[in-house]
PQR file of N, CA, C, O and H, with PARSE charges and radii, in Angstrom:
ATOM      1  N   MET A   1     -27.031  -6.377   7.384 -0.4000 1.5000
ATOM      2  CA  MET A   1     -27.387  -4.882   6.859 -0.0000 2.0000
ATOM      3  C   MET A   1     -26.349  -4.817   5.441  0.5500 1.7000
ATOM      4  O   MET A   1     -25.190  -5.230   5.412 -0.5500 1.4000
ATOM      5  N   TRP A   2     -26.985  -4.283   4.474 -0.4000 1.5000
ATOM      6  CA  TRP A   2     -26.204  -4.308   3.325 -0.0000 2.0000
ATOM      7  C   TRP A   2     -25.813  -2.747   3.477  0.5500 1.7000
ATOM      8  O   TRP A   2     -26.531  -1.952   4.084 -0.5500 1.4000
ATOM      9  H   TRP A   2     -27.927  -3.948   4.498  0.4000 1.0000
ATOM     10  N   ILE A   3     -24.310  -2.316   2.714 -0.4000 1.5000
ATOM     11  CA  ILE A   3     -23.861  -1.139   2.518 -0.0000 2.0000
ATOM     12  C   ILE A   3     -23.172  -0.980   1.431  0.5500 1.7000
ATOM     13  O   ILE A   3     -22.261  -1.748   1.123 -0.5500 1.4000
ATOM     14  H   ILE A   3     -23.726  -2.961   2.221  0.4000 1.0000
ATOM     15  N   VAL A   4     -23.509  -0.019   0.761 -0.4000 1.5000
ATOM     16  CA  VAL A   4     -23.057   0.335  -0.628 -0.0000 2.0000
ATOM     17  C   VAL A   4     -22.313   1.546  -0.548  0.5500 1.7000
ATOM     18  O   VAL A   4     -22.770   2.567  -0.034 -0.5500 1.4000
ATOM     19  H   VAL A   4     -24.249   0.605   1.011  0.4000 1.0000
ATOM     20  N   GLU A   5     -20.936   1.436  -1.150 -0.4000 1.5000
ATOM     21  CA  GLU A   5     -20.139   2.518  -1.218 -0.0000 2.0000
ATOM     22  C   GLU A   5     -18.959   2.497  -2.132  0.5500 1.7000
ATOM     23  O   GLU A   5     -18.014   1.729  -1.946 -0.5500 1.4000
ATOM     24  H   GLU A   5     -20.565   0.607  -1.568  0.4000 1.0000
ATOM     25  N   PRO A   6     -19.011   3.233  -2.990 -0.5600 1.5000
ATOM     26  CA  PRO A   6     -19.891   4.097  -3.856  0.2800 2.0000
ATOM     27  C   PRO A   6     -20.751   3.422  -4.733  0.5500 1.7000
ATOM     28  O   PRO A   6     -20.606   2.267  -5.135 -0.5500 1.4000
ATOM     29  N   GLY A   7     -21.609   4.163  -4.994 -0.4000 1.5000
ATOM     30  CA  GLY A   7     -22.780   3.558  -6.192 -0.0000 2.0000
ATOM     31  C   GLY A   7     -22.208   4.144  -7.365  0.5500 1.7000
ATOM     32  O   GLY A   7     -21.649   5.239  -7.321 -0.5500 1.4000
ATOM     33  H   GLY A   7     -21.727   5.101  -4.668  0.4000 1.0000
ATOM     34  N   ARG A   8     -22.330   3.412  -8.502 -0.4000 1.5000
ATOM     35  CA  ARG A   8     -22.215   4.170  -9.855 -0.0000 2.0000
ATOM     36  C   ARG A   8     -23.298   3.496 -11.018  0.5500 1.7000
ATOM     37  O   ARG A   8     -23.683   2.327 -11.031 -0.5500 1.4000
ATOM     38  H   ARG A   8     -22.784   2.522  -8.537  0.4000 1.0000
ATOM     39  N   ALA A   9     -23.647   4.515 -11.926 -0.4000 1.5000
ATOM     40  CA  ALA A   9     -24.539   4.341 -12.817 -0.0000 2.0000
ATOM     41  C   ALA A   9     -23.726   4.672 -14.205  0.5500 1.7000
ATOM     42  O   ALA A   9     -23.022   5.664 -14.391 -0.5500 1.4000
ATOM     43  H   ALA A   9     -23.334   5.465 -11.916  0.4000 1.0000
ATOM     44  N   ARG A  10     -24.007   3.530 -15.208 -0.4000 1.5000
ATOM     45  CA  ARG A  10     -23.307   4.105 -16.474 -0.0000 2.0000
ATOM     46  C   ARG A  10     -24.386   3.487 -17.691  0.5500 1.7000
ATOM     47  O   ARG A  10     -24.999   2.420 -17.707 -0.5500 1.4000
ATOM     48  H   ARG A  10     -24.579   2.724 -15.057  0.4000 1.0000
ATOM     49  N   ALA A  11     -24.353   4.531 -18.622 -0.4000 1.5000
ATOM     50  CA  ALA A  11     -25.054   4.328 -19.872 -0.0000 2.0000
ATOM     51  C   ALA A  11     -24.347   4.857 -21.013  0.5500 1.7000
ATOM     52  O   ALA A  11     -23.503   5.747 -20.912 -0.5500 1.4000
ATOM     53  H   ALA A  11     -23.855   5.397 -18.608  0.4000 1.0000
ATOM     54  N   GLY A  12     -24.742   4.227 -22.264 -0.4000 1.5000
ATOM     55  CA  GLY A  12     -23.911   4.550 -23.370 -0.0000 2.0000
ATOM     56  C   GLY A  12     -24.838   4.202 -24.710  0.5500 1.7000
ATOM     57  O   GLY A  12     -25.738   3.367 -24.791 -0.5500 1.4000
ATOM     58  H   GLY A  12     -25.428   3.504 -22.346  0.4000 1.0000
ATOM     59  N   ILE A  13     -24.437   4.922 -25.529 -0.4000 1.5000
ATOM     60  CA  ILE A  13     -24.642   4.806 -26.955 -0.0000 2.0000
ATOM     61  C   ILE A  13     -24.064   4.451 -27.693  0.5500 1.7000
ATOM     62  O   ILE A  13     -22.951   4.801 -27.301 -0.5500 1.4000
ATOM     63  H   ILE A  13     -23.706   5.600 -25.463  0.4000 1.0000
ATOM     64  N   ALA A  14     -23.833   3.656 -29.132 -0.4000 1.5000
ATOM     65  CA  ALA A  14     -22.737   3.466 -29.947 -0.0000 2.0000
ATOM     66  C   ALA A  14     -23.447   3.753 -31.336  0.5500 1.7000
ATOM     67  O   ALA A  14     -24.655   3.695 -31.570 -0.5500 1.4000
ATOM     68  H   ALA A  14     -24.737   3.371 -29.451  0.4000 1.0000
ATOM     69  N   TYR A  15     -22.388   4.085 -32.226 -0.4000 1.5000
ATOM     70  CA  TYR A  15     -22.665   4.316 -33.466 -0.0000 2.0000
ATOM     71  C   TYR A  15     -21.570   3.428 -34.456  0.5500 1.7000
ATOM     72  O   TYR A  15     -20.365   3.678 -34.484 -0.5500 1.4000
ATOM     73  H   TYR A  15     -21.407   4.132 -32.036  0.4000 1.0000
ATOM     74  N   VAL A  16     -22.234   2.331 -35.268 -0.4000 1.5000
ATOM     75  CA  VAL A  16     -21.244   1.512 -36.101 -0.0000 2.0000
ATOM     76  C   VAL A  16     -21.102   2.385 -37.226  0.5500 1.7000
ATOM     77  O   VAL A  16     -22.127   2.456 -37.904 -0.5500 1.4000
ATOM     78  H   VAL A  16     -23.213   2.128 -35.245  0.4000 1.0000
ATOM     79  N   ALA A  17     -19.977   3.180 -37.688 -0.4000 1.5000
ATOM     80  CA  ALA A  17     -19.726   3.743 -38.932 -0.0000 2.0000
ATOM     81  C   ALA A  17     -19.400   2.941 -40.119  0.5500 1.7000
ATOM     82  O   ALA A  17     -19.658   3.419 -41.224 -0.5500 1.4000
ATOM     83  H   ALA A  17     -19.145   3.122 -37.137  0.4000 1.0000
ATOM     84  N   SER A  18     -18.770   1.578 -40.006 -0.4000 1.5000
ATOM     85  CA  SER A  18     -18.406   0.858 -40.975 -0.0000 2.0000
ATOM     86  C   SER A  18     -18.117  -0.444 -40.102  0.5500 1.7000
ATOM     87  O   SER A  18     -18.245  -0.430 -38.877 -0.5500 1.4000
ATOM     88  H   SER A  18     -18.560   1.190 -39.109  0.4000 1.0000
ATOM     89  N   GLY A  19     -17.679  -1.679 -40.886 -0.4000 1.5000
ATOM     90  CA  GLY A  19     -17.411  -2.901 -40.464 -0.0000 2.0000
ATOM     91  C   GLY A  19     -16.247  -2.542 -39.397  0.5500 1.7000
ATOM     92  O   GLY A  19     -16.233  -3.189 -38.350 -0.5500 1.4000
ATOM     93  H   GLY A  19     -17.575  -1.691 -41.881  0.4000 1.0000
ATOM     94  N   ARG A  20     -15.418  -1.690 -39.581 -0.4000 1.5000
ATOM     95  CA  ARG A  20     -13.983  -1.469 -38.685 -0.0000 2.0000
ATOM     96  C   ARG A  20     -14.065  -0.460 -37.712  0.5500 1.7000
ATOM     97  O   ARG A  20     -13.338  -0.422 -36.720 -0.5500 1.4000
ATOM     98  H   ARG A  20     -15.430  -1.164 -40.432  0.4000 1.0000
ATOM     99  N   ILE A  21     -15.079   0.488 -38.025 -0.4000 1.5000
ATOM    100  CA  ILE A  21     -15.006   1.698 -37.308 -0.0000 2.0000
ATOM    101  C   ILE A  21     -16.170   1.822 -36.089  0.5500 1.7000
ATOM    102  O   ILE A  21     -17.251   1.528 -36.598 -0.5500 1.4000
ATOM    103  H   ILE A  21     -15.670   0.456 -38.831  0.4000 1.0000
ATOM    104  N   ARG A  22     -16.311   2.111 -34.839 -0.4000 1.5000
ATOM    105  CA  ARG A  22     -17.146   2.169 -33.698 -0.0000 2.0000
ATOM    106  C   ARG A  22     -16.669   3.369 -32.995  0.5500 1.7000
ATOM    107  O   ARG A  22     -15.510   3.720 -32.770 -0.5500 1.4000
ATOM    108  H   ARG A  22     -15.432   2.350 -34.425  0.4000 1.0000
ATOM    109  N   VAL A  23     -18.114   4.097 -32.599 -0.4000 1.5000
ATOM    110  CA  VAL A  23     -17.959   5.325 -32.104 -0.0000 2.0000
ATOM    111  C   VAL A  23     -18.884   5.196 -30.737  0.5500 1.7000
ATOM    112  O   VAL A  23     -20.111   5.156 -30.837 -0.5500 1.4000
ATOM    113  H   VAL A  23     -19.055   3.812 -32.781  0.4000 1.0000
ATOM    114  N   GLU A  24     -18.347   5.146 -29.699 -0.4000 1.5000
ATOM    115  CA  GLU A  24     -19.345   5.322 -28.438 -0.0000 2.0000
ATOM    116  C   GLU A  24     -19.013   6.523 -27.577  0.5500 1.7000
ATOM    117  O   GLU A  24     -18.009   7.229 -27.490 -0.5500 1.4000
ATOM    118  H   GLU A  24     -17.351   5.179 -29.618  0.4000 1.0000
ATOM    119  N   LEU A  25     -20.270   6.522 -26.928 -0.4000 1.5000
ATOM    120  CA  LEU A  25     -20.478   7.834 -26.165 -0.0000 2.0000
ATOM    121  C   LEU A  25     -21.056   7.293 -24.791  0.5500 1.7000
ATOM    122  O   LEU A  25     -22.097   6.636 -24.800 -0.5500 1.4000
ATOM    123  H   LEU A  25     -21.087   5.948 -26.999  0.4000 1.0000
ATOM    124  N   ILE A  26     -20.369   7.573 -23.584 -0.4000 1.5000
ATOM    125  CA  ILE A  26     -20.412   6.972 -22.159 -0.0000 2.0000
ATOM    126  C   ILE A  26     -20.783   7.972 -21.285  0.5500 1.7000
ATOM    127  O   ILE A  26     -20.281   9.085 -21.439 -0.5500 1.4000
ATOM    128  H   ILE A  26     -19.523   8.106 -23.577  0.4000 1.0000
ATOM    129  N   TYR A  27     -21.794   7.721 -20.145 -0.4000 1.5000
ATOM    130  CA  TYR A  27     -21.848   8.545 -19.120 -0.0000 2.0000
ATOM    131  C   TYR A  27     -21.841   7.887 -17.726  0.5500 1.7000
ATOM    132  O   TYR A  27     -22.496   6.867 -17.510 -0.5500 1.4000
ATOM    133  H   TYR A  27     -22.202   6.816 -20.020  0.4000 1.0000
ATOM    134  N   HIS A  28     -21.171   8.422 -16.887 -0.4000 1.5000
ATOM    135  CA  HIS A  28     -20.963   7.733 -15.666 -0.0000 2.0000
ATOM    136  C   HIS A  28     -21.378   8.888 -14.621  0.5500 1.7000
ATOM    137  O   HIS A  28     -20.965  10.046 -14.681 -0.5500 1.4000
ATOM    138  H   HIS A  28     -20.639   9.251 -17.063  0.4000 1.0000
ATOM    139  N   ALA A  29     -22.273   8.373 -13.644 -0.4000 1.5000
ATOM    140  CA  ALA A  29     -22.670   8.878 -12.556 -0.0000 2.0000
ATOM    141  C   ALA A  29     -22.187   8.309 -11.383  0.5500 1.7000
ATOM    142  O   ALA A  29     -22.264   7.080 -11.364 -0.5500 1.4000
ATOM    143  H   ALA A  29     -22.609   7.433 -13.595  0.4000 1.0000
ATOM    144  N   GLN A  30     -21.683   8.874 -10.336 -0.4000 1.5000
ATOM    145  CA  GLN A  30     -21.283   8.329  -9.063 -0.0000 2.0000
ATOM    146  C   GLN A  30     -22.125   9.173  -7.685  0.5500 1.7000
ATOM    147  O   GLN A  30     -22.278  10.363  -7.411 -0.5500 1.4000
ATOM    148  H   GLN A  30     -21.620   9.872 -10.352  0.4000 1.0000
ATOM    149  N   TYR A  31     -22.470   8.132  -7.153 -0.4000 1.5000
ATOM    150  CA  TYR A  31     -23.104   8.265  -5.792 -0.0000 2.0000
ATOM    151  C   TYR A  31     -22.291   7.916  -4.592  0.5500 1.7000
ATOM    152  O   TYR A  31     -22.036   6.714  -4.522 -0.5500 1.4000
ATOM    153  H   TYR A  31     -22.346   7.165  -7.376  0.4000 1.0000
ATOM    154  N   THR A  32     -21.869   8.575  -3.738 -0.4000 1.5000
ATOM    155  CA  THR A  32     -21.238   8.185  -2.199 -0.0000 2.0000
ATOM    156  C   THR A  32     -22.126   8.442  -1.240  0.5500 1.7000
ATOM    157  O   THR A  32     -23.241   8.930  -1.426 -0.5500 1.4000
ATOM    158  H   THR A  32     -22.076   9.552  -3.796  0.4000 1.0000
ATOM    159  N   ARG A  33     -21.500   8.017   0.135 -0.4000 1.5000
ATOM    160  CA  ARG A  33     -22.458   8.166   1.223 -0.0000 2.0000
ATOM    161  C   ARG A  33     -21.484   9.583   2.002  0.5500 1.7000
ATOM    162  O   ARG A  33     -20.355   9.452   2.474 -0.5500 1.4000
ATOM    163  H   ARG A  33     -20.594   7.621   0.286  0.4000 1.0000
ATOM    164  N   PRO A  34     -22.109  10.598   1.970 -0.5600 1.5000
ATOM    165  CA  PRO A  34     -21.395  11.339   2.942  0.2800 2.0000
ATOM    166  C   PRO A  34     -21.278  11.379   4.163  0.5500 1.7000
ATOM    167  O   PRO A  34     -22.129  10.889   4.905 -0.5500 1.4000
ATOM    168  N   ALA A  35     -19.958  12.103   4.691 -0.4000 1.5000
ATOM    169  CA  ALA A  35     -20.019  11.658   6.513 -0.0000 2.0000
ATOM    170  C   ALA A  35     -21.190  11.838   7.313  0.5500 1.7000
ATOM    171  O   ALA A  35     -21.810  12.897   7.218 -0.5500 1.4000
ATOM    172  H   ALA A  35     -19.266  12.501   4.089  0.4000 1.0000
ATOM    173  N   GLY A  36     -21.563  10.955   8.073 -0.4000 1.5000
ATOM    174  CA  GLY A  36     -22.785  11.366   8.742 -0.0000 2.0000
ATOM    175  C   GLY A  36     -24.051  11.263   8.146  0.5500 1.7000
ATOM    176  O   GLY A  36     -25.080  11.702   8.661 -0.5500 1.4000
ATOM    177  H   GLY A  36     -21.059  10.095   8.151  0.4000 1.0000
ATOM    178  N   SER A  37     -23.986  10.692   7.077 -0.4000 1.5000
ATOM    179  CA  SER A  37     -25.507  10.585   6.261 -0.0000 2.0000
ATOM    180  C   SER A  37     -25.778   8.814   6.066  0.5500 1.7000
ATOM    181  O   SER A  37     -24.955   7.900   6.014 -0.5500 1.4000
ATOM    182  H   SER A  37     -23.150  10.335   6.660  0.4000 1.0000
ATOM    183  N   SER A  38     -27.218   8.797   5.991 -0.4000 1.5000
ATOM    184  CA  SER A  38     -27.551   7.290   5.866 -0.0000 2.0000
ATOM    185  C   SER A  38     -27.661   7.226   4.538  0.5500 1.7000
ATOM    186  O   SER A  38     -27.288   6.113   4.167 -0.5500 1.4000
ATOM    187  H   SER A  38     -27.886   9.539   6.033  0.4000 1.0000
ATOM    188  N   GLY A  39     -28.075   8.056   3.445 -0.4000 1.5000
ATOM    189  CA  GLY A  39     -28.275   7.832   2.155 -0.0000 2.0000
ATOM    190  C   GLY A  39     -27.249   8.182   1.139  0.5500 1.7000
ATOM    191  O   GLY A  39     -26.466   9.074   1.466 -0.5500 1.4000
ATOM    192  H   GLY A  39     -28.377   8.961   3.746  0.4000 1.0000
ATOM    193  N   LEU A  40     -27.111   7.648  -0.024 -0.4000 1.5000
ATOM    194  CA  LEU A  40     -26.149   8.015  -1.235 -0.0000 2.0000
ATOM    195  C   LEU A  40     -26.613   9.327  -1.915  0.5500 1.7000
ATOM    196  O   LEU A  40     -27.752   9.727  -2.153 -0.5500 1.4000
ATOM    197  H   LEU A  40     -27.747   6.924  -0.290  0.4000 1.0000
ATOM    198  N   GLU A  41     -25.682   9.754  -2.102 -0.4000 1.5000
ATOM    199  CA  GLU A  41     -25.934  11.433  -2.693 -0.0000 2.0000
ATOM    200  C   GLU A  41     -25.063  11.506  -4.032  0.5500 1.7000
ATOM    201  O   GLU A  41     -24.014  10.872  -3.923 -0.5500 1.4000
ATOM    202  H   GLU A  41     -24.756   9.429  -1.908  0.4000 1.0000
ATOM    203  N   TYR A  42     -25.213  12.009  -5.031 -0.4000 1.5000
ATOM    204  CA  TYR A  42     -24.963  12.441  -6.628 -0.0000 2.0000
ATOM    205  C   TYR A  42     -23.585  13.393  -6.158  0.5500 1.7000
ATOM    206  O   TYR A  42     -23.565  14.607  -5.955 -0.5500 1.4000
ATOM    207  H   TYR A  42     -26.065  12.524  -5.120  0.4000 1.0000
ATOM    208  N   THR A  43     -22.555  12.497  -6.071 -0.4000 1.5000
ATOM    209  CA  THR A  43     -21.020  13.457  -6.106 -0.0000 2.0000
ATOM    210  C   THR A  43     -20.248  13.674  -7.313  0.5500 1.7000
ATOM    211  O   THR A  43     -19.280  14.432  -7.248 -0.5500 1.4000
ATOM    212  H   THR A  43     -22.571  11.511  -6.236  0.4000 1.0000
ATOM    213  N   ASP A  44     -20.552  13.102  -8.416 -0.4000 1.5000
ATOM    214  CA  ASP A  44     -19.316  13.211  -9.676 -0.0000 2.0000
ATOM    215  C   ASP A  44     -20.147  12.497 -10.833  0.5500 1.7000
ATOM    216  O   ASP A  44     -21.040  11.678 -10.620 -0.5500 1.4000
ATOM    217  H   ASP A  44     -21.339  12.486  -8.468  0.4000 1.0000
ATOM    218  N   ASN A  45     -19.688  12.963 -12.194 -0.4000 1.5000
ATOM    219  CA  ASN A  45     -20.197  12.354 -13.283 -0.0000 2.0000
ATOM    220  C   ASN A  45     -18.894  12.522 -14.286  0.5500 1.7000
ATOM    221  O   ASN A  45     -17.975  13.232 -13.878 -0.5500 1.4000
ATOM    222  H   ASN A  45     -18.961  13.628 -12.367  0.4000 1.0000
ATOM    223  N   SER A  46     -18.788  11.950 -15.467 -0.4000 1.5000
ATOM    224  CA  SER A  46     -17.798  12.034 -16.590 -0.0000 2.0000
ATOM    225  C   SER A  46     -18.439  11.511 -17.685  0.5500 1.7000
ATOM    226  O   SER A  46     -19.383  10.732 -17.559 -0.5500 1.4000
ATOM    227  H   SER A  46     -19.535  11.373 -15.798  0.4000 1.0000
ATOM    228  N   TYR A  47     -17.976  11.900 -18.839 -0.4000 1.5000
ATOM    229  CA  TYR A  47     -18.131  11.561 -20.003 -0.0000 2.0000
ATOM    230  C   TYR A  47     -17.345  10.929 -20.892  0.5500 1.7000
ATOM    231  O   TYR A  47     -16.299  11.574 -20.952 -0.5500 1.4000
ATOM    232  H   TYR A  47     -17.210  12.534 -18.941  0.4000 1.0000
ATOM    233  N   ARG A  48     -17.304   9.974 -21.633 -0.4000 1.5000
ATOM    234  CA  ARG A  48     -16.232   9.358 -22.280 -0.0000 2.0000
ATOM    235  C   ARG A  48     -16.526   8.816 -23.525  0.5500 1.7000
ATOM    236  O   ARG A  48     -17.389   7.964 -23.739 -0.5500 1.4000
ATOM    237  H   ARG A  48     -18.155   9.450 -21.584  0.4000 1.0000
ATOM    238  N   LEU A  49     -15.530   9.511 -24.625 -0.4000 1.5000
ATOM    239  CA  LEU A  49     -15.765   9.414 -25.924 -0.0000 2.0000
ATOM    240  C   LEU A  49     -14.589   8.261 -26.297  0.5500 1.7000
ATOM    241  O   LEU A  49     -13.420   8.376 -25.932 -0.5500 1.4000
ATOM    242  H   LEU A  49     -14.830  10.203 -24.451  0.4000 1.0000
ATOM    243  N   ASN A  50     -15.130   7.081 -27.124 -0.4000 1.5000
ATOM    244  CA  ASN A  50     -14.450   6.064 -27.408 -0.0000 2.0000
ATOM    245  C   ASN A  50     -14.537   5.961 -29.059  0.5500 1.7000
ATOM    246  O   ASN A  50     -15.589   6.006 -29.697 -0.5500 1.4000
ATOM    247  H   ASN A  50     -16.080   6.988 -27.421  0.4000 1.0000
ATOM    248  N   ILE A  51     -13.319   5.826 -29.568 -0.4000 1.5000
ATOM    249  CA  ILE A  51     -13.498   5.875 -31.128 -0.0000 2.0000
ATOM    250  C   ILE A  51     -12.611   4.395 -31.298  0.5500 1.7000
ATOM    251  O   ILE A  51     -11.461   4.329 -30.865 -0.5500 1.4000
ATOM    252  H   ILE A  51     -12.465   5.789 -29.050  0.4000 1.0000
ATOM    253  N   LYS A  52     -13.051   3.612 -31.749 -0.4000 1.5000
ATOM    254  CA  LYS A  52     -12.525   2.219 -31.723 -0.0000 2.0000
ATOM    255  C   LYS A  52     -12.271   1.828 -33.424  0.5500 1.7000
ATOM    256  O   LYS A  52     -13.228   1.946 -34.189 -0.5500 1.4000
ATOM    257  H   LYS A  52     -13.986   3.665 -32.102  0.4000 1.0000
ATOM    258  N   ILE A  53     -11.039   1.401 -33.898 -0.4000 1.5000
ATOM    259  CA  ILE A  53     -10.669   1.166 -35.224 -0.0000 2.0000
ATOM    260  C   ILE A  53     -10.103  -0.209 -35.561  0.5500 1.7000
ATOM    261  O   ILE A  53      -8.886  -0.385 -35.601 -0.5500 1.4000
ATOM    262  H   ILE A  53     -10.262   1.305 -33.276  0.4000 1.0000
ATOM    263  N   ALA A  54     -10.841  -1.031 -35.764 -0.4000 1.5000
ATOM    264  CA  ALA A  54     -10.173  -2.575 -36.204 -0.0000 2.0000
ATOM    265  C   ALA A  54      -9.235  -2.429 -37.596  0.5500 1.7000
ATOM    266  O   ALA A  54      -9.564  -2.044 -38.718 -0.5500 1.4000
ATOM    267  H   ALA A  54     -11.830  -0.887 -35.731  0.4000 1.0000
ATOM    268  N   VAL A  55      -7.875  -2.910 -37.052 -0.4000 1.5000
ATOM    269  CA  VAL A  55      -6.944  -2.977 -38.238 -0.0000 2.0000
ATOM    270  C   VAL A  55      -7.041  -4.227 -38.957  0.5500 1.7000
ATOM    271  O   VAL A  55      -6.675  -4.349 -40.126 -0.5500 1.4000
ATOM    272  H   VAL A  55      -7.608  -3.223 -36.141  0.4000 1.0000
ATOM    273  N   ASN A  56      -7.622  -5.319 -38.132 -0.4000 1.5000
ATOM    274  CA  ASN A  56      -7.062  -6.544 -38.955 -0.0000 2.0000
ATOM    275  C   ASN A  56      -8.512  -7.434 -38.407  0.5500 1.7000
ATOM    276  O   ASN A  56      -9.207  -6.923 -37.530 -0.5500 1.4000
ATOM    277  H   ASN A  56      -7.919  -5.219 -37.182  0.4000 1.0000
ATOM    278  N   LYS A  57      -8.797  -8.471 -38.864 -0.4000 1.5000
ATOM    279  CA  LYS A  57     -10.017  -9.481 -38.615 -0.0000 2.0000
ATOM    280  C   LYS A  57      -9.878  -9.996 -37.212  0.5500 1.7000
ATOM    281  O   LYS A  57      -8.810 -10.555 -36.961 -0.5500 1.4000
ATOM    282  H   LYS A  57      -8.232  -8.887 -39.577  0.4000 1.0000
ATOM    283  N   GLY A  58     -10.711  -9.911 -36.316 -0.4000 1.5000
ATOM    284  CA  GLY A  58     -10.440 -10.933 -35.008 -0.0000 2.0000
ATOM    285  C   GLY A  58     -10.427 -12.400 -35.086  0.5500 1.7000
ATOM    286  O   GLY A  58     -10.602 -13.070 -36.103 -0.5500 1.4000
ATOM    287  H   GLY A  58     -11.578  -9.456 -36.519  0.4000 1.0000
ATOM    288  N   ILE A  59     -10.235 -12.753 -34.085 -0.4000 1.5000
ATOM    289  CA  ILE A  59      -9.927 -14.339 -33.959 -0.0000 2.0000
ATOM    290  C   ILE A  59     -11.478 -15.021 -34.141  0.5500 1.7000
ATOM    291  O   ILE A  59     -11.687 -16.011 -34.842 -0.5500 1.4000
ATOM    292  H   ILE A  59     -10.093 -12.208 -33.258  0.4000 1.0000
ATOM    293  N   LEU A  60     -12.454 -14.341 -33.417 -0.4000 1.5000
ATOM    294  CA  LEU A  60     -13.711 -14.983 -33.660 -0.0000 2.0000
ATOM    295  C   LEU A  60     -14.631 -14.773 -35.058  0.5500 1.7000
ATOM    296  O   LEU A  60     -15.665 -15.396 -35.298 -0.5500 1.4000
ATOM    297  H   LEU A  60     -12.284 -13.537 -32.847  0.4000 1.0000
ATOM    298  N   GLN A  61     -13.972 -13.678 -35.984 -0.4000 1.5000
ATOM    299  CA  GLN A  61     -14.398 -13.765 -37.203 -0.0000 2.0000
ATOM    300  C   GLN A  61     -13.743 -14.612 -38.073  0.5500 1.7000
ATOM    301  O   GLN A  61     -14.336 -15.039 -39.063 -0.5500 1.4000
ATOM    302  H   GLN A  61     -13.133 -13.172 -35.789  0.4000 1.0000
ATOM    303  N   ARG A  62     -12.612 -14.908 -37.839 -0.4000 1.5000
ATOM    304  CA  ARG A  62     -11.760 -15.880 -38.671 -0.0000 2.0000
ATOM    305  C   ARG A  62     -12.490 -17.171 -38.521  0.5500 1.7000
ATOM    306  O   ARG A  62     -12.914 -17.846 -39.459 -0.5500 1.4000
ATOM    307  H   ARG A  62     -12.131 -14.560 -37.034  0.4000 1.0000
ATOM    308  N   VAL A  63     -12.610 -17.484 -37.096 -0.4000 1.5000
ATOM    309  CA  VAL A  63     -13.399 -18.872 -36.786 -0.0000 2.0000
ATOM    310  C   VAL A  63     -14.694 -19.178 -37.697  0.5500 1.7000
ATOM    311  O   VAL A  63     -14.974 -20.171 -38.368 -0.5500 1.4000
ATOM    312  H   VAL A  63     -12.265 -16.936 -36.334  0.4000 1.0000
ATOM    313  N   PHE A  64     -15.375 -17.985 -37.482 -0.4000 1.5000
ATOM    314  CA  PHE A  64     -16.892 -17.965 -37.948 -0.0000 2.0000
ATOM    315  C   PHE A  64     -16.787 -18.084 -39.543  0.5500 1.7000
ATOM    316  O   PHE A  64     -17.556 -18.799 -40.186 -0.5500 1.4000
ATOM    317  H   PHE A  64     -15.148 -17.178 -36.937  0.4000 1.0000
ATOM    318  N   ASP A  65     -15.977 -17.478 -40.003 -0.4000 1.5000
ATOM    319  CA  ASP A  65     -15.944 -17.127 -41.327 -0.0000 2.0000
ATOM    320  C   ASP A  65     -15.269 -18.381 -42.308  0.5500 1.7000
ATOM    321  O   ASP A  65     -15.296 -18.451 -43.537 -0.5500 1.4000
ATOM    322  H   ASP A  65     -15.353 -16.897 -39.481  0.4000 1.0000
ATOM    323  N   GLY A  66     -14.610 -19.416 -41.248 -0.4000 1.5000
ATOM    324  CA  GLY A  66     -13.901 -20.745 -41.691 -0.0000 2.0000
ATOM    325  C   GLY A  66     -12.897 -20.906 -41.913  0.5500 1.7000
ATOM    326  O   GLY A  66     -12.566 -21.893 -42.571 -0.5500 1.4000
ATOM    327  H   GLY A  66     -14.589 -19.360 -40.250  0.4000 1.0000
ATOM    328  N   GLY A  67     -12.132 -20.142 -41.528 -0.4000 1.5000
ATOM    329  CA  GLY A  67     -10.481 -20.376 -41.954 -0.0000 2.0000
ATOM    330  C   GLY A  67      -9.996 -19.008 -41.381  0.5500 1.7000
ATOM    331  O   GLY A  67     -10.686 -18.104 -40.911 -0.5500 1.4000
ATOM    332  H   GLY A  67     -12.401 -19.340 -40.994  0.4000 1.0000
ATOM    333  N   ASP A  68      -8.692 -19.071 -41.527 -0.4000 1.5000
ATOM    334  CA  ASP A  68      -7.843 -17.764 -41.305 -0.0000 2.0000
ATOM    335  C   ASP A  68      -7.340 -17.418 -42.717  0.5500 1.7000
ATOM    336  O   ASP A  68      -6.244 -16.869 -42.608 -0.5500 1.4000
ATOM    337  H   ASP A  68      -8.131 -19.806 -41.909  0.4000 1.0000
ATOM    338  N   SER A  69      -7.708 -17.524 -43.949 -0.4000 1.5000
ATOM    339  CA  SER A  69      -7.532 -16.780 -45.063 -0.0000 2.0000
ATOM    340  C   SER A  69      -7.595 -15.482 -45.010  0.5500 1.7000
ATOM    341  O   SER A  69      -8.460 -14.947 -44.316 -0.5500 1.4000
ATOM    342  H   SER A  69      -8.599 -17.970 -44.037  0.4000 1.0000
ATOM    343  N   ASP A  70      -6.708 -14.761 -45.720 -0.4000 1.5000
ATOM    344  CA  ASP A  70      -6.647 -13.175 -45.889 -0.0000 2.0000
ATOM    345  C   ASP A  70      -7.647 -12.511 -46.898  0.5500 1.7000
ATOM    346  O   ASP A  70      -7.738 -13.042 -48.005 -0.5500 1.4000
ATOM    347  H   ASP A  70      -6.006 -15.196 -46.284  0.4000 1.0000
ATOM    348  N   ASP A  71      -8.149 -11.778 -46.718 -0.4000 1.5000
ATOM    349  CA  ASP A  71      -9.454 -11.412 -48.002 -0.0000 2.0000
ATOM    350  C   ASP A  71      -8.954 -10.174 -48.294  0.5500 1.7000
ATOM    351  O   ASP A  71      -9.502  -9.472 -49.145 -0.5500 1.4000
ATOM    352  H   ASP A  71      -8.074 -11.347 -45.819  0.4000 1.0000
TER
END
């Protein structure tokens, strides 16, 4: 028999403003099993806004560009 406790669902959208700036909006929904219940019920949610700013080139970008020279 499978028992799931708690269950979570997550969805998000992202916008790439430039090569170094990314904005993400993420929604989380949580489902738990109340005492004496056999099914999961919606109990909580949250929203998250992430703003990511890259200050340098990453390792993989340097590898795929063919070296570690600074532009």
